[in-house]
N, C-alpha and C positions, 0 to 999 in steps of 0.2 A: 572596683579595686584592680581587676585584672588589666584594664586599659592603662591605669596609672603605672603599674609595674612594667608593662611593655614600653612605656615612654622612657624609662630610666635604665632598663637592662636589655642589652642586645647580645645575641650570640650568632656567630656565623662560622661556617666551615669552608676552608679552602679546597678540601679534597673533592668536592662536587664538580669543580670545573675541569679537572684533569682528564676525564675520559672524552670530553667533547673537543673535536678537532676544528670546529668552526670559529673558535676564538682566535684573534690575532696574537694575543699574549695570555700568559697565565701568571698570576701573582700568588705566591705561596709564602706564608709566614712561618719561619722556623722558630724564632724567639723574638718576642716583642713585649716591651714594658713601656707604657706611656702614661704620663700624669699631666693633667692640665687643671689650673685653677682659673676659671673664667670670672674675673672680678666684675665685669660688666653685668653679668646675670647672677652673680653669687652662686656659682655652681662648680662642683669638683667633678672631674671626669678621670676614671682609671680604666686603662685598656691593657689587657693581658692576652698574649698569643703564644701558643706553644704547639709546635708540630702541626700547624694547620687549623687548630681549634682556637677561636678567638672569643673573648668576652669583654664587653664594654659596660661599665656601670657609671651612671651619672647621678650625683647626689646634690640636690639643692641645699645650700647651707643658709639660705635667707632669701628674702624677696629682693628683686631688683629695685634700685632706688627710683622714686617717682620722677626724678630728673631724667634718668635714662629712658623710662617708659614714655615720657612726654616727647623726648627727642626721637624715639623710634616711630611714634605716631606721625611726627612731622615728616620723617623720611619716607614713611609709607605713602603719605599724601603726595609728596613730591614725585615719587616713582610711579604712582598711579596716573598722574597727569600726562 
């Protein structure tokens, strides 16, 4: 169950990169609200960020269509050749 939850819920913090000087750039989220409905995979994604703390939640709302899965397998074979 824990692995399943980790697949759908992600948390990250932008504050951890600030003290390190070896990075070429630093990205920091002040305010972020992002919503995506992926119709291909029947999945909803919500991303919220506030003052450097970010949370992403992905919720499957159904199974991908068999037609899409068949097409993806075909793409995978093409790319592996």
